[in-house]
C-alpha positions in Angstrom: 107.2 110.9 98.9 107.9 110.9 102.4 111.6 111.9 102.7 112.1 110.7 106.3 111.8 107.0 105.0 114.6 107.2 102.3 118.4 107.9 103.1 118.9 109.6 99.7 117.8 113.2 99.3 117.1 113.4 95.6 117.3 117.3 95.7 120.9 116.9 95.7 120.7 116.0 92.1 121.9 119.1 89.9 122.3 119.5 86.3 121.5 121.9 83.2 119.2 121.6 81.6 116.9 120.4 84.3 116.9 116.5 85.0 120.2 116.0 83.2 121.9 114.8 86.2 119.1 112.2 86.7 119.5 111.0 83.0 123.2 110.7 83.6 122.8 108.6 86.7 120.2 106.3 85.1 122.4 105.9 82.1 125.2 104.9 84.4 122.9 102.5 86.4 121.9 100.9 83.0 125.6 100.4 82.1 126.4 98.7 85.3 123.3 96.5 85.0 124.7 94.9 81.9 122.3 97.0 79.6 123.6 98.4 76.1 122.9 102.2 76.6 122.3 104.6 73.6 122.0 108.2 74.3 121.5 110.8 71.6 122.8 114.4 71.6 120.6 117.2 72.7 118.0 118.1 70.2 116.3 121.6 69.4 114.0 121.2 72.2 116.8 120.5 74.6 115.5 116.9 75.1 117.6 113.7 74.7 116.6 110.1 73.8 117.9 107.5 76.0 117.4 103.7 75.3 118.5 100.4 77.0 118.7 97.1 75.2 118.7 93.8 77.1 118.7 90.3 76.4 115.8 88.6 78.4 116.5 85.0 79.3 113.4 83.0 78.9 112.6 79.4 79.9 113.6 78.3 76.5 115.3 81.0 74.6 116.7 84.5 74.7 115.1 87.6 73.3 116.5 91.1 72.9 114.3 93.9 74.1 114.8 97.6 73.5 113.6 100.0 76.2 112.7 103.7 75.6 113.8 105.5 78.9 112.2 108.7 80.0 113.5 110.6 83.0 111.5 112.9 85.3 113.2 114.7 88.1 110.4 116.1 90.4 112.5 116.0 93.7 112.1 119.8 94.2 108.3 119.8 94.0 107.9 116.3 95.3 105.0 115.8 93.1 104.1 112.6 91.3 104.7 112.4 87.6 101.4 112.7 85.8 100.1 111.3 82.5 100.2 114.6 80.7 103.8 115.0 81.8 105.1 111.9 79.8 103.0 112.4 76.6 102.0 109.6 74.3 104.1 106.8 75.6 103.0 104.2 72.7 103.7 106.9 70.0 107.2 107.4 71.4 108.0 103.9 71.9 106.8 103.1 68.3 109.0 106.1 67.0 112.1 104.6 68.5 111.1 101.0 67.4 111.4 100.0 71.0 109.7 97.1 72.8 109.3 98.7 76.2 109.0 101.9 78.2 111.0 102.7 81.2 110.1 105.7 83.3 112.7 106.9 86.0 111.5 109.3 88.4 112.8 110.9 91.8 109.4 110.8 93.1 106.7 108.3 91.9 103.9 108.0 89.4 100.4 109.4 89.8 97.3 107.2 89.9 96.2 108.0 86.3 99.7 107.4 84.9 100.1 104.1 86.9 96.7 102.8 85.3 98.0 104.0 81.9 101.2 102.0 82.2 99.3 99.0 83.5 97.0 99.0 80.6 100.0 99.1 78.2 101.9 96.4 79.8 102.1 93.0 78.0 101.6 91.3 81.2 98.2 92.5 81.2 97.5 92.0 77.7 98.8 95.3 76.4 101.2 96.1 73.7 104.7 96.9 75.3 106.8 96.2 78.3 106.5 98.8 81.1 108.6 99.4 84.0 109.0 102.3 86.7 112.1 103.2 88.5 110.6 105.4 91.0 112.5 106.9 94.2 112.4 103.6 96.0 113.8 101.5 93.1 116.5 104.1 92.5 117.4 104.2 96.1 118.0 100.4 96.3 120.1 100.4 93.2 122.3 103.5 94.4 123.0 102.0 97.8 124.3 98.7 96.3 128.1 98.3 97.4 129.1 98.2 93.7 127.6 101.5 93.2 129.1 103.4 96.1 131.1 105.8 93.8 127.9 106.9 92.1 126.3 107.3 95.5 129.3 109.6 96.6 129.5 111.5 93.3 125.7 112.4 93.0 124.7 112.5 96.5 127.5 113.6 98.6 125.7 114.7 101.7 123.3 111.5 101.6 126.4 109.4 101.2 128.1 110.9 104.4 124.8 110.1 106.3 124.6 106.6 104.9 128.1 105.7 106.0 127.3 106.8 109.7 124.3 104.4 109.5 126.1 101.6 107.8 126.9 99.4 110.9 127.6 96.4 108.7 130.5 98.1 107.0 131.9 99.2 110.2 131.9 95.7 111.3 133.8 94.5 108.4 136.5 97.1 108.9 136.7 95.9 112.6 137.1 92.2 111.5 140.0 93.1 109.3 141.9 95.2 112.0 141.2 93.4 115.3 142.2 90.0 116.9 139.4 87.4 116.2 138.7 87.1 119.9 138.1 90.9 120.3 135.9 91.2 117.1 133.8 88.2 118.1 133.1 89.9 121.4 132.0 93.3 119.8 130.1 91.7 117.0 128.0 89.8 119.5 126.8 93.2 120.7 126.6 95.0 117.4 125.3 92.3 115.0 121.7 92.4 116.2 121.7 96.2 115.6 123.2 95.8 112.1 120.6 93.3 111.2 117.8 95.6 112.2 119.6 98.6 110.2 119.7 96.6 107.1 116.2 95.1 107.1 113.8 96.8 104.7 110.6 98.2 105.8 107.1 98.3 104.3 107.0 102.0 104.3 110.2 102.1 102.2 109.2 99.4 99.8 105.6 100.6 99.5 105.1 104.3 100.7 101.9 104.9 98.7 99.3 103.3 101.0 99.7 102.4 104.7 97.5 99.3 104.8 99.8 97.6 102.3 103.0 98.7 103.9 101.8 97.3 107.2 101.0 94.0 105.5 104.6 94.0 104.0 106.1 94.7 107.4 104.2 91.7 108.7 105.5 89.5 105.8 109.1 90.7 106.5 108.8 90.1 110.3 107.6 86.5 109.6 110.5 85.9 107.2 113.4 87.5 108.9 112.5 87.5 112.7 110.3 84.3 112.9 111.9 82.5 109.9 108.6 81.3 109.0 107.9 81.1 105.2 104.6 79.5 105.7 103.4 82.4 108.0 104.6 85.0 105.5 102.9 83.2 102.5 99.6 83.3 104.6 99.7 87.2 104.4 100.6 87.4 100.6 97.2 87.9 99.2 96.9 90.9 101.2 99.0 92.9 98.7 98.5 93.7 95.0 101.1 92.6 92.4 102.9 95.8 92.0 103.6 95.9 95.7 104.5 92.2 95.7 107.2 92.7 93.1 108.6 95.7 95.0 108.8 93.4 98.1 110.6 90.7 96.1 113.2 93.4 94.9 113.8 94.8 98.5 114.0 91.3 99.8 116.5 90.0 97.2 118.7 93.2 98.0 118.6 92.1 101.7 118.9 88.2 101.3 119.2 86.6 97.9 118.8 83.0 99.1 115.8 83.6 101.3 114.0 85.4 98.4 114.7 82.4 96.0 113.3 80.0 98.6 110.2 82.2 99.4 109.4 82.7 95.8 109.7 79.1 94.9 107.4 78.2 97.8 104.9 80.8 96.8 104.8 79.4 93.2 104.1 76.0 94.6 101.5 76.8 97.4 99.6 80.0 96.4 96.3 79.5 94.6 96.0 83.0 93.1 97.1 82.6 89.5 98.2 86.2 89.0 100.6 85.9 92.1 101.9 82.6 90.7 102.6 84.0 87.3 104.2 87.2 88.5 106.4 85.2 90.9 107.5 82.8 88.2 108.4 85.7 86.0 110.4 87.4 88.7 112.3 84.1 89.3 112.9 83.6 85.7 114.2 87.2 85.4 116.5 87.2 88.5 117.8 83.8 89.1 119.5 80.9 87.1 117.2 78.0 87.6 118.0 74.6 86.4 115.9 73.6 83.4 114.2 70.7 85.3 113.1 72.9 88.2 111.7 75.4 85.7 109.5 72.8 84.2 108.5 71.8 87.6 107.6 75.2 88.8 105.9 76.1 85.4 103.6 73.3 86.1 102.0 75.4 88.7 100.9 78.1 86.3 97.4 77.9 85.0 96.6 77.7 81.2 96.7 81.5 80.9 99.9 81.9 82.7 101.7 79.1 80.7 100.5 80.9 77.4 102.0 84.2 78.7 105.2 82.6 79.5 105.6 80.2 76.5 102.9 81.2 73.9 105.3 83.3 71.8 108.1 80.5 71.7 105.4 78.0 70.9 104.0 80.0 68.1 107.5 80.8 66.7 108.5 77.1 66.9 105.2 75.9 65.2 105.9 78.3 62.4 109.4 77.2 62.1 108.5 73.4 62.0 105.8 74.0 59.4 108.1 76.1 57.0 111.4 74.1 57.5 110.2 70.6 58.3 106.7 70.6 56.8 107.1 67.1 54.8 107.6 65.4 58.5 104.0 66.2 59.4 100.6 64.9 58.2 99.3 68.3 57.1 101.8 68.5 54.5 100.5 65.6 52.3 97.1 66.9 52.4 98.1 70.4 51.1 100.4 69.0 48.6 97.4 67.2 47.0 95.6 70.6 46.4 97.5 72.0 43.4 100.5 71.5 41.3 102.6 73.8 43.6 101.2 74.6 47.1 103.0 77.1 49.2 102.6 77.7 53.1 101.9 81.5 53.5 101.4 81.6 57.4 100.4 79.5 60.2 99.3 80.6 63.7 97.4 79.1 66.7 94.0 80.1 67.5 93.8 78.5 70.9 95.9 76.4 73.2 95.5 74.2 76.2 98.2 72.4 78.5 98.5 69.2 80.2 101.0 68.9 83.1 102.9 65.7 83.4 105.9 64.8 85.8 108.8 66.1 83.8 107.2 67.8 80.8 104.2 70.0 79.8 102.1 68.9 76.9 100.1 71.4 74.9 97.6 71.3 71.9 95.2 73.6 70.3 93.7 74.8 66.9 95.5 76.4 64.2 94.8 78.4 61.0 96.9 77.5 58.0 97.1 80.0 55.0 98.4 78.5 51.8 98.7 79.5 48.2 97.8 76.9 45.4 99.2 77.2 42.0 98.3 75.1 39.0 101.0 76.3 36.5 104.6 75.4 36.4 105.9 78.2 38.5 104.8 80.2 41.6 104.6 83.4 39.6 101.7 82.0 37.4 98.0 82.6 38.5 97.3 81.2 41.9 94.6 81.2 44.5 94.7 81.6 48.4 93.0 79.4 51.0 92.9 79.3 54.7 92.3 76.0 56.5 91.7 75.0 60.1 93.7 72.5 61.8 95.3 71.1 65.0 98.7 70.8 66.6 100.3 69.2 69.6 103.6 69.1 71.2 105.4 69.5 74.6 108.3 71.2 76.4 110.8 69.6 78.8 114.1 70.4 80.3 115.7 69.9 77.0 113.6 72.4 75.0 110.3 72.7 73.0 109.0 70.0 70.4 106.1 70.0 67.9 104.8 66.5 67.6 101.9 66.9 65.2 100.2 69.3 62.8 97.1 68.4 60.9 94.7 70.3 58.7 91.0 69.8 57.4 91.2 70.5 53.7 87.6 69.3 53.2 86.0 72.8 52.2 88.4 72.9 49.2 86.6 70.0 47.7 82.9 71.4 48.2 
């Protein structure tokens, strides 16, 4: 970590046992971020287990996600957090019955640990959500105006330096205390300086590799100085997805409206499917987008991206419709003829593809339906289980998700 590029000196954090101040800070940031925080008492090994629970708003429904939070304060050594320092991430997440893992650190993560987290991440086909609050992310959270008291409490010396640099705050004070004419004369001189002081830099956003931070600087210059979203988008494929998300977060803190416009244009124009998917997910997680625009933006995702975003909800709705409203679909009559009493055991899709229309996205694919056939007078009597292939179709639009048809092929039963 290059300390000259961050206003916060994380060495100011103190606590016993080591790292407790960081845990306390992270817990408070979670509270203020609207998360439900749980923090156990100190165990025999001196460690404490911190968890966050949040409601993630999806395009069609809300889901609760529980995060296991691990804090690593390496500010004194300045070393990156290694894979061995965090232990078996998956075992710990499973032990706490969590859905995700959040690492908070006052430095950054090492290459091996970053690769490990990427391999575990759901967005890459892994088993859990993963997230890192490194020194850059923590800094952006701490300097938010709503967290000024935390800034002052945990980093008193850094806070004093920050106030000396915060020109915009000085302008706000002047505006309240000077006649309008005098204030306008002063602000015309100071505003350009204030804008420069607030603008994030590539080195602050991505301090790990200079080529990427230079590209980020060029993107920021195009957006902020040249007011050219088109020019900025031409540079986007020069950075990887992790750096792109850090850029989005920093830009959002600087100019929320500009970030929304920028990300929307990226979704509509960039051809790289990974960038489009990550941008769509960022937009869904950080902005309230009207349902009609959500569908329009989703239409730019490729089939893999649509499955990542909507696959779980489609699977859930498919199952609910089969169990709750089976008689409304063609498959029900076919399986009902198999035995005296036929019970659905499970239904899941094997494959799915999508068709994009103006105001809705259609989907269809192959399913597997497991049933139990019983020839007695009750379910408890002897029965046999069968598995049949089938097909399903439906669509989602601004109003929700709909299953239109479910069919099965029971011919092998009669062979």
